N, C-alpha and C positions, 0 to 999 in steps of 0.2 A: 655454411656452416664453419662455424673456428675452429682453429689450425689448434689443436693438442696437443704436437707434436714437442718431445723432449730429447734430446742425443740421452740421456740420462737412459731414458728406457730406451731407445735404438741399441743402446748394449747391452743390458739384461737382456733382450729378446738375439741378439745374434749369438751373447755367448752359450745359447740352449740349441744343444745337433737338429737338424730338419726331421731328425725319426720322433722326438719328441712330441709327444701329443700335449693339446690345449684341449684344455677341457670347460664348457662351458655348462652352467644351471642356468640355466632358461626361464625363471618361473616367473609368473605374471607379476608378481610384485616386485621381487628384486632378483638381479642382473651378477651372476657371480660368473668372472670369468681368471684363471690360472692357469698354471703347467702342473703336469699328471704329478704324481710322486708330491707335493707337498703341503704342509699341513693345513694353509691358509688360504683363498683365492689372492691375487692379486688386486684385484676391481671388485668391490661391490655396488652399485646405485640402484638406486627405480628406475623400475623398465618403464619411462613411462618417455617422451618429446613434445616438445612445446617449439612453436613457430613463431615467435611475436617481431615487431619492425620495431627497430631504433629510430627514436625520438627524433633523431636530427638528422640523420641521410635518408631512414626512410628504407635499409635496407632490409631483407629479411634475414635473418639468422635460423640457426636448430640449436636448440638446449635442452641436454638429454642429459637425464637423472636429476635428481634435487639443487635446486634455483638457490645462488650465492644471492640473500636480501639487499647488498653490496653493488650487484654488478646489475641484478635486474630494474636496480632505478631507471638507470639509460632506456630501457627497454620499452616498448608500448602492449602490454597484454591484456587489453581489454577485447580487444577482439581474437585472441589465441588462447586457448583450451589443452588443457595434458592430455594427448593424446595416447593410448597405449597399444601395442600390436595384437594381445590376445583381446578373445570371446569368450569367457568361459571357459579361461587355460588353454583355449586353440588358438596357434597365431594366425589371424586370416589378413592382419595388415600388415606385409611384405616391404611395406614403402615406408613404416616407423619401422619396420624391423634392422631396414638398412642403415640406418642412421645412427641406430643402436650395435649393432654391429660393428658399423665407421669408428665411433664413439671406444667402442670395447679394445676394437684390434690397435688401434691406436692408440691409447694409452699404454698397451703392451708393447709396444716398440714395433709396431709392421709399419709399413709404408707404403706402398702397391701393393705386393701380393703377399698373402701370408701362405709360406711355403713348409706347415706341422698340418700332420693331421688332427682332424675334430673329432671330439666326443661333448654331443650337449644331449643335455635330460629333455626330457617330454614326460606330457600325462597319461596314463593309463588307459589304452585302445586309441591312441592319438588318429585323426583320420589320415588314411594313406595321400590325399589332398596335400593335407599340410606342409606333411614331412615332406612328399614329391619336391613342394616350392625350397621348402628353408636349403634342400641338395641344393636346388636351381642358384638360389642366389648365393649360396657357399660356391659352387663349381665355379658358375661364370664369373662371378665379380670378384672374386678372389683367391680364384686358383688352387682352391685346398687341395691338395694331393688324396684323401682319402678320408672319410664320415663314417663316424658310427653314432648310431642314437640309441639312447637304454629308457627307463622308466626311474624317473626318480624316486620312488616309492621303495621298488627294488635296490638300489642304489643305498638309500636311508636303511633296509634290513638289514641286508649284506654286512653294512657296517657294525649296526649294531648287534648282530651274530657274532662279532668275530671278538666285539669287547665283553660276550655272555650275559647281555642284556634279552635276548631270544634266542629261542632256541631254530632249530632247520626246519620244523614244520611250525606258523603259526598266520597269525592275521596281521595288516597294519592299517592303523586308521588314520586316515591322515586327514589334515583339517587345515587346509592351506588360503590362499587369498582369495578364490575365487570359486573356489567348490570345494567338496570332503571325499573322498574316497576313501572306498575299506576293499583291499586289495589279500583274498587267503594262498599261504605258500605250501607247497607242497616238495618236499625233498627239496628246500631252496627255489624253488622255480615258482612263480607266480602264477596261478589259476586265474587268468583273463576272463574265462568263459564268465565264472562267479562273483568277479569285478562290482561291487555297487556306487553308484554316481547320487549326488544329488550337487545342483547349483547352489548353492550356500555358504558363504565364506565369512571371511575376517572383512574381507570390504564394504558388505552386508550387515557386517554389527557396526562399522565408521557409517557406515553413514544413515544406519538406524537412530544410532546416538546422538549424528546432528540432527536430523531432524526433530525427535523427540525438545532434543535443547532451542532451537530454533523455535518450536510451537512452546516451548515455557516458556522461554523470556522475546519477542518481540523485536523489543526495540535492541538487540543486543545480535541480532542474529547475522551481522555482518563482520561481527568477532568470533562468530564459532566457525571458521574454515575447517572444511574437508582435516588438513592437516593437522590443526586444533585439533580438533574430535578425534583422531589418529592415535595422538599423544593421551588424549587422557582416560582413551579406549585400554591404551599399555599400563598407563600408571595407578588407573583404579577400578574395572570392571571383573567382574568374577563370577564367577557359574553357581549360582544356590544346588543345596543338596535334592530341595524339595523347593520350588517355584512357589506352589503357592502357598505355603508355609513361612515362606518368607515376603511375602507379601502381605501375610494378616502378620507378621511383625512392625513394617512402616504402616499399619495400617489403624492398630490395638495403643501399639506399647512405643507409646515416644519415646521414652531415654534412650532406648537400644537402639530404635529406628535412628536417633541425632548422634549417638555412637558410629555408624554405619555409615553416617554421610559425609561427603567430603565437599568442599569448598575451593569454587575459583575467584578469584577475585580480579577483578577486570581493572585497567588502569582508570586512574579515577585525580580530578584536581578538584580540592577544594575553592568552591568558588571565593572570591576576595570580598575580605569585609568594606561594608560601606563605610567609608570619614565623615565626619560633616566635616562641610566646606567652611575653609576658614574665614577672617574676616579679609583677608588680602581678593579671596576668589567673592564673597558678597559682593564689594567695593566694587569688584571689574566688571560684575553681571550687574547692577544698577546703572552702572556708567552706559550699558553696552543698550542697558532698556532705555536712561533716557536718552541716549541719542537716536535710539527707533523711534521712540514717542516727539523727539523734534521735530525727527525729518517728515511725521507725518502731521504734523501741527501745522510746517514749511508746506505740503504738498494741499492738506485740506485750505489752507488760508489762500494758494495760487489758485486753486481749484471754484472760491468763493470770489475770489476777484474776477476771475472770467463769467462766471455766473453774472453777478450785477452790472461786468459792463454787456454784454448780451441782454440782459431787460433791458436796462438802457437805452442802448440803441433799439430797441423795439419800442420804447413807450417815445420816443422822440419820432419812428416813423408813424409811427400811429397818428399822432400829432402834427407832422406835415401835410398827413394824407386830411382831418380834420381839416385845417385853414386850405389844401386845395377846393374840398368840399365849399367849404364857405365863398369862395370866388369862383365857383363851379356856378352854369344852370345846369336844369334840370335833365339835360341829356348826358352830358359831361359827368355829370353827380352818378346816375347810370353806372355811367360806364366803367367811374374807376371804380364806384363799390362791386360792381360783377368782377373788373380786374384782382382788387381786395379778397376778394372770396366772405364778402359778409352784406349783407343785406339791408343794413340801415345807418345813420350816424350814431344811433341810440345807443348800438350792439358792439360800436366803435368804441364811446368811451366809457360801456361797461367794461371793454377790454383795458382801455386804460387806467380806471379804476385797480381793476383785480389786480397787475402789474404793478402797480404803486405799493400796493398792499404787500407782492411778494416782492418786492423790492424793498421796502422795508424791513422787513420780517429778516430780511437776510441780512440785512446791515445790520441787525438788531436795535432796530432806533422805534419800533412797534410800539407799545403798552397794551396792556390788558383790554380796554373799551374798543379797542381798536381789534385787535384781535378777534374781541367775540361779535363785534357790528359784523349783520349778515345783509347780504344785496337786496335789497328789495323789491316788491314782486314785478316794481315797474324794471326795473335792469334785468333779472331774472327772465321776462312772461316782456316784452318791448313789444311786439305786434298784437298783443291781444287788445289792449282798447283802440288800435287801429280802423279807420274804417276799412269797409272791401272794397269798395271802389277805388281806394287808392295805391291799393298794391297787385304786384304784378301775380299772373301765376305761381310761381317760386313762391311766393314769397305768402301768394293761403293758404298752402300744403306747409310752410312753417310755421303760422298762425295757427292753421290748426292741430297740428303735431303741440303747441306749447300751451294749447287751451289743454287738451289732454292729460298734456303732465302738470298744468296748475289745480285741474280738477283732481286728480290721482294724488297730487300733494296733498291737497287740502282732505282730500278724506280719512287718509294716514296718517293725519294731525288732529280730527276729528277722532277717527277711533282709538291714537294712543290716550287721547286724551278722557274718552268714554272708560279705556279700561284700566286706565291709573285711577282714577274717580271710584269702581265699582271697585278693583284690589283694593284701595286705602277703606272703602266701609267693610269689606273683605274683613281686614286686619280687624275695621274694630269691633265688630261683631263677631269672631271669633278670641275677643280679646275680654269681652263684655260678657260670654260663657265658657271662658275660661278661670274670670272673677268668681263666677257664683257660681260656677259646680266644675274643680280642676279634676276630678276621677273619672267623671263624665266628658270631660273633651279630651282626656289621653284615650279614651277608649276608644273613641269618635275617632282620632287622629291616628290609632292601629289603624282601626278596619278599614279606613279610608288609603292608607299604603298598603294593607292586605290588596285592597281592590286592585288598587295603580300597579300595584307590584305582578299580581297576577293577567292584569288585561296585557303590560309590557311583555311579558316573557310568551303570552300569547300570540303577540303580534311573531315576535322574534321567530316563533317557532313556524308559523307560519310563512314566512319568509325562507327558511331553509328548506322545508319538507312539504310544507302548507297538511291543514287538514279536513280542508271541505273538498267535494270532488263537487261535481253535477257530468257523473259521464264520460267525464276528458281521464281516465287515466290511461299512465307512462310506461313504460316498463322497468322502470324503480321503485311503483310505489305512490310515488308521491302526484302531484299535480302541476297544472301548465304556468303561466308565468301571469297572466289574466285572471286567472282565480289567485290570486294574494297581491291585485290591486285593490284599491279603497275608490270608492268616490270620484274623488278633486285626480286623482291619476289615471283611472278610467275617464276622464275629460277630457284630462290633455293629448293621452294617447287616440282619441278618436280624433280632435281637431287638426293632430299636425300630418293622422293620416289620410282627413277629409282636402289637407291644403296639396299636399303629392300625387293625391291624386288628381286635382281639379288643376295640377301644374303637369301631369305629364297632359291635359288633353290640346294645349295649346298655349298660347303665349301668357306668360305670368303676368296677372294686373293687380294679385296681393297686394298690399295697401293704400289702395287708390281710394278705397272708399271707407268713411268714419266708424263704421262698426269691426272694419277689419283690426283696429288699431284697439279693440278691443280683445277681437281672441286672439291678437300676439301680446297683447298686455297679459291673457291667461297662459301661454303657452310658454312667455319667458320668466315667469313668476317660479319660482322653485317651492311649488306649496303640496310638493310630493308627503312632504314628512311635517306637515304643520301639526297633524295631531300629534303626531309621534312627541314635537318639540314641547306641546302644551303639555303633557302627559309626563313627560322628562320632566320639565322645571318645575312642577307640581309637584310631583314623588321626591323632586330634590329638600322642596321648602316642607315639603311635610319631614322629611330625614331629617334637618336643620332642626325642625320646632321636637321631633322628638328624642331628640337627641338633648337639647336646650333644658326639656322637661326630663326626661329619665338617661341617666349617664348611662346604665348599664346597657340602651339600644345598641342593636349593630345593626347597619344596616346591609342589605345581600350580595350588593358589590362588594362592599369589605369583604363579608363573607365569603364569597365566592372566588375573590380573584387576592391571595395573599401575596403579598410582598416579597421575591422571590428576593435570596441573599445569595450576597458572592461568591463565587465559586473562592476556598481558601487553594491558594500555590503553594505547595509545599517545597522548600530546598531539598535538593538531589543530595544525599551522603554517598557514602564509599557503601551502606548497606543493595543500595540501588544496583550498585557496579558486582556487588557478589552473585557469582552463579550459583545454586545448590546441587551439588549431583548422588541424589538418593536412590529411588528405587530404577533411574537405569543403569546403575553398576551391575546389577545381574540383569533387569530388561532385556536390554540389549545381547547379552551374550543367550539368550534362551533363546536365541532363532536358530542357534547349531541343532536344538535338540526340539523346535519346535516352530519349522517355516512356514508355519501359517499364521503367524505372528506379524509377518512382510508381505503377508500377498501369494506366498510360493507355495505349491499342494504339492510336496514333499516330502522324504518321509526323514527322519534327523537321522543322527549320526548311529545312537542305538538300536534304532529299529532297522539303520541298514546291515549293522553286524547278522541280525536276525536273516534280514535277506539274505544276505551273505552265503550266511552258512547251508538256508535250503535251496540254493541253485547250487551248492557240492551234491556231487552223486555220487557222497563215501555212506558207509554208514555211521553210528555214534559214536563208535571210540573215536575214532579219526575226529569229527566235531569236536570231540572234548580236550583230544591231545591241540588242537587248535586256539583251543579255547586257555590254554593252561600258557598261552606266549602271545598276546596280543600287545604289540610295540603301537605306542601313541605320539603322531610326529607333528611335524607343519605349528605354523606361528602360533595357530589361534589353541594349538595344547597346552601353550604356556599361562594360560589365565586358572588362578588360582583356584582349587576345587573341580577342574576336568576330570581328573582322575576317579574322586569316587561318585561323581555326577555318572560318569559315565557306565561304572560296574555297577550301580543302582538300575543304568538305564540297562542291560543288556541281563542281567540277575530276572529282569521281568522276562525277556523271550524264553530263559535257557530253563530246565528242567530241576526241580526242588533236589538240593543240594549238590549241584552240579560244580565242578572245578575250575574256576574260572582266577586267571589272575593279569593286571592289564600293568604297565611299563611304560612310561616316559621316554621317549628316546633322551642321549646322553646331552645331543646339542639341537633340536627340532628344528633348526636354522640353518646348522651349516654341514649336518650328518650326510644329505644326500651327496652335496658335492664334495664332500672326502672320499664316501662311497668311492666314487665316480673317478674323482682322482686317482682312488688308490687300484683300482680291473684299470686304469688308463695306465700303470706303471706296468701291468702283470701283462703276462705274454699272451693269454687269451684275445687281448687288446686286440691285436692283428686278423688273428680270425673272423674277427664281425661287423670289417669293412668295407665302405664303396668305396671301389676307386675313381678319379679321374678317365682312367680307361673304360669300367664298365658304363659310367656313365653317359662315355659318351657313344658306345655300343647301344644300349639300352635303350638310354635319356628314362625320360619318367615313368615309362614303363614298366621299369623293375620295380618300382616301388607297387605300383596297380599291379599287378602277375601275382609276387609272389607275396604280398601284405605282412611283410617283413617287420618284425617287432623284437628290438636285441634284446638278451635277458642275460642273464650273466650263469 
């Protein structure tokens, strides 16, 4: 922990005699420490501890109280959070409490030992375990000579009683940081058996406000920190006299709701205006583009030169092979052909011719006639006209393959020519029907379009889920894959299954027979959707005809698939960085009266007064006297509208026309410390202290055995 000792503080500490008590108001929100008899505490800071690491050295330091942003930038706070020694107004984490006491005593001027009596405040009915641990910490660590504990609400009530704000008999309604208490006072002493407590306070209001704003503005949740929510709560929140009526205002009355709405403007920097590029920028970009294009052209030219050199090298190697074959005998020629991976000299000539054509094209020397020239059938299928007796077994297999390819190609050409003739005849007939009776022709086109569209849609539905069944229902109500296949697809699946079955029996001999090539042709063709392709092309042709004749015609594909519009991106403005705080202003403090809004099943502060009065075993006259002196204290009592709302809520539990008087404390924040400082300066303080000798004699059993709570 960094040292906070200052010489001037040491002088202030030493000028007080050792009998002067130190007063500590140990609140769950703020820690206040000072000298007895003074009007203000010497030191007041937030009762939290943080232990971040230094960014450069990695050393862990202890930061107590409020953080200085100018100093915290040197520490890594991502792995450390603010820690409080309190849990619902009761001290449990004494490790953090020690850091806080070290800081408080050090700033007050103490060095190693504190030689002054201590008066420390605590909440009502504080557990003896917590009080014993606190006494142990003060006696063992700081060598305090004597200690006294007192209830903070009792000190506040006595201080306001001296000011004339309340009487000897009355009630204290304390709205604190983590809890709310109601304590009755009879003859100046608190009746602890009748006090009431709920675990809702200012912390829950702040956290509720932070959650609501983060849900309302999720893109600005990083800016809505707990500290900022605390600041907004203190500046803008209020308590509504009638919660439901206030909600109706924000629902129905827009003008009045707008008047009650507050705005928080987040930092916003307008985007820079786009400026048109100057002529110099355009010229520079054009020069860079031309330079890049020139570099690409040079790379393409180098690549083309390399490709031309490779083609010329291949052509020369094939020509040399032809010369060797002309000079070699039959056996040497066969060996050269096998080594080169070709079957005949004719194939070598074909390759040379193709390479020369590619070379001329690469050099840009080819003309239109040469580009359109096709290789003759003799060059494509050189082994077809060669007798079988002169061929080797490998050449015979190649001859069979070439015959199959030639037959298939010729069949395709004939089928293509026949389809072209049929298409031309069909177009001619349609033109004649259109000229004879245009209206009838249009009706026929529309009927044909509807028929094909329905057929196409039915096919799509069958592919998605299927509409026919043969008894093989699946769990989703559809059909199997085989029920959606057409005849060509089923035949292809059968051939594939048979081939796989035969291959698993032994040696794979598929392809050795001539009929195997026909089976391979059927399996390799992508004819599964030939019918679909024909229907789609016919549908598109009829749709174009209809659009040509009828300009108002719209195809189903265009009607069902509208062109999506590009999303419009709106530039962010200052309004997008403005956070409106409207209904949250009174909704968050309402948790003091309705804790169920945040999931806490406990009574509100107005109902707590009724519960505390019922616990008093006194007659009605005493309760009426108590209700005529109700003191409201604590930080949350500063909300505007607190006193009228609390008075309205208490009247609902009191008899008709029963006297009732509520008053806010003179200073709800500091009255507890001031009352404790006044008591520590009086002669009564020395009679209600535990000394170090008592602690060493009895130990912490002293607190458990007597269960003493110090009163005034």
